N, C-alpha and C positions, 0 to 999 in steps of 0.2 A: 346602262344597267349591268350587273352580273350573273350570268348563270353558271351557280354551281352543279356540278354529276358529280353522283356516287353510283357505281357501278358494280354491283353484288351479281355474287354468281346466280340468282333468282331474278329479285328484282334490280331496278335501275330508278334511281330518284331524280327528277330536275326542280332546282327551286330556283327561282327569282329573287335577288338581291337588290335590295334600292341604295343600299348604305347604309339604312337605319335598323331595317328588317326585313323579312323574307313578304314580299306581297303575293307569293304562291309559290303553290309544292307540289307534283303530279308525279304520279307511280306507273313505271309498265314494267312489264316482263323483257328480261337480258336475253336478248336475239342478236347472236355477231353478226346475221344474216343482213338485221335492218339497215337499209341506204341513209345518207346522210341527206337526201330527199323526203323518205319517210319521215324522218325524224324530223324534219322540218315541218310538214303537211300538219303532223300527229299537234308539235309543239304551238304551232301558229294558231291553228284551231282554239286550243286552249286557252289562248293568251285573249283571243278575242271575243270567246265566250263568257271571260270573267272582266274584260273591258280595259285590258294590261296593252296602254299603246305607247309605250317609254322602248326606247330601241335599246337593244342588246350591244354593250361593246364590248365585253370581256367575259372570258369564260374558264374555268378552273376544272378540271376533273380527276377524277380518284376512281379507278377501274381496278377489279380482282383479276377481269377477263380480256386480255391484252389484245384479243381480235376484234372488238368492239371500238379499239380507241381510234383506229385510221379511218371509220365513219365520223366518229366525232369530230377528227382536225379538222376534215373536210364539210361538215356540217359549219365551225365555227369561220373557216376561209372561205366558203360559198357565200352564205346566208348574213354572218354578222360579222365580215369583213376583221377577222381578229386572228389571234395566234394564241390559240389556250396551254396555260398551265395545265399540263399532266403531273401531277404528284408523284414522286419513284423516279424521273429522268432527272439528266444533270443539270436543264436549269431551270427546276422547280428547288428552290432553296427552303428548311426551315428552320425555324428560330434555332432547334438545335440539336444537332446532329445525334442519330441515335447510337446508340453503344452497345455493337453489339458482335459475336465475331464476324474478322474479317470476311468477306466474300457472301456473306448472306445478306438477300433480298429480301425487307420487311414488306410484309401487306402495307400497299398503301393504303387501305382502308385503316390499318394498326397506326400508322402514322399520322393519317390525319384524327381518328379518335385521340391521339396523346398530344397534339397541338390543342386541337377544343377542349380538352380537360383541364388540360393547363392553364390555359386563359382563365377559363372560370372558376377552377379550384385552387390552382396553385400544384406545389408539386405533392409528392408520397402519395403516390392513386393507383389502387389500380380499377380499371376498367374492362367491365364485364358486358360485352357484348355479346347480342343474341340475334344469330342472322344464323344461313345455312353452318357454319362452326359456329360453335361458344368459344369464345375467344377471351384472353385474360390479357390483358396489357397493363406491364407494370411501368409507370410515370414516375422519372427520380425525382429529387430534391429542384433539379434545374431544367425540368419541362423536358427533358431525354428518354427516349424510348431506349430503358434498359433491358429489356426480353418478355416473356407472357410465356403462357401454356396457350393450347388449341384441344379442342377437345368436341365430339360431332357434336350437330347443331340437334335442337329439341325434333324437329320435323324431322329430320334424317333419320334419326334415332326412331323414331314410330315409323316410317317408312320403310326400315331396316326391318322393324318387330314385323312389319307386317309379310312381306315380302319371304321374310323367312320363315313366317308358320302361318300354313295357307288357314287355320281356324280360327287367327284372329282380324278382327275387323279394324278398316281406319277410325280411329276416334279424333275428337278435338282434344285442343288443350285445354284443360280448365283445372281448377283447385277443388278436390274433390272434396266432401263434406266429410270423409273418416279418411285413415288412413286404410286400414281395412276393407277391400272391398268385395262385397256380396256377389258382385256380376263381373261379365267378361270385361265391360267397360269399366267398372269403374276401377276393377283389378290394374288395368294398364293406365289408366289415370292416374290411379295413385302412384304405379311405378317411377310416371313420366316424371310426375309434378316433384313427389317426396325426393326421387333420386334426382331430378337436378339442383332441388333446395340442398340435399345432401352436396353433392358435384361443387356447388359455387360456395358453399360453405367453408368445407375440409380445403380446398383448392387457395379461398383464401384468407385462411388462417396458416397453412404452412407458407405463403408468401408474404404474412407476418412476419413468421419467427425468423424465415431466410433473411428479413432483410430488417430484422431486431428491431423496427420502429414502430410509429402509430402509422398506418396506411387507412386513406377511406377510400369508401369501396363505391364507386361510380357504375350505376346499370344503365345500360340504353341496346337500342335493338328492339322490336316491335314486340316482343313477351317481355321482356324487362318488367312494364306494371305489372302483369300478372304472378310473375314469380316473386315480386315486389309481397305480395303478402305471404309468403311463406318465411315467419319468424321473421324479423326486420332484416335483412340482407344486405340493401344497402343503404347507405348514407347519404345518397341521392339519386335520382331517374330524372337524367337527360334525353328526352325523344328526338332531337334535335341536333345531338352530339356531331355526328361525321358532318353535316352541313356546316355547322357552327363553325369547324373547322376549315373546312376549307376557304370560308369567308375570311377566319384568320392570317392562313398560309398567302389567298392571294394579296391582301392589305401587305403582309409580311414583302413580300415580291415587289411589289408595285413602292413599298416606301425605299427601300435597299436597294432596286435600281439603278 
């Protein structure tokens, strides 16, 4: 079985793929100090709790936090007796190479989202990922990553607002009943929700104009379903897009080895 790991700036997701579907998915906070032994104790305990007995014999990692990769490599070698594929490294091939400026390093999560979206929806896409940053990944007609946009994440914006203005509280992200808030919390929720709806729509409209062709908009990330309530922003929502992309990349490398 394949262990797919997506390590983001805030959370790390572990999913076990049996070749046909994900049999389990777990999430933990991203901590670069965590050792391979700690990962294994945590993971093996969860596997036992869910009655998963099949042996992991392959592993693929996408990480936007380089410092965690070493211990994940040790985890693969010490406990699963395999060498992991690490997206972004030379030995991990992509179905289609990105077309960006020479010397540019594209975030592994963005490459994985591109591959996953291409596999499910074909080309000419914009993948909007609500993570620590809100990213827009443009997928060419042939499945290549051709560039994108990076903007502050929703929770990052809320935290910055709270820290910069001592009188403003922490608030949950939700769709407000009205645009015009009649108290501080409602005003903040409206600003965040409708502000990001406008951000997504405006950037996607400009991408369509610049590309001069129809572009399907794919939403992913934990907050995508919430923002999908804002005036039909997305053509599709993909909750497991990154993990799916990892399985596609692993299969491609296995078939072309």
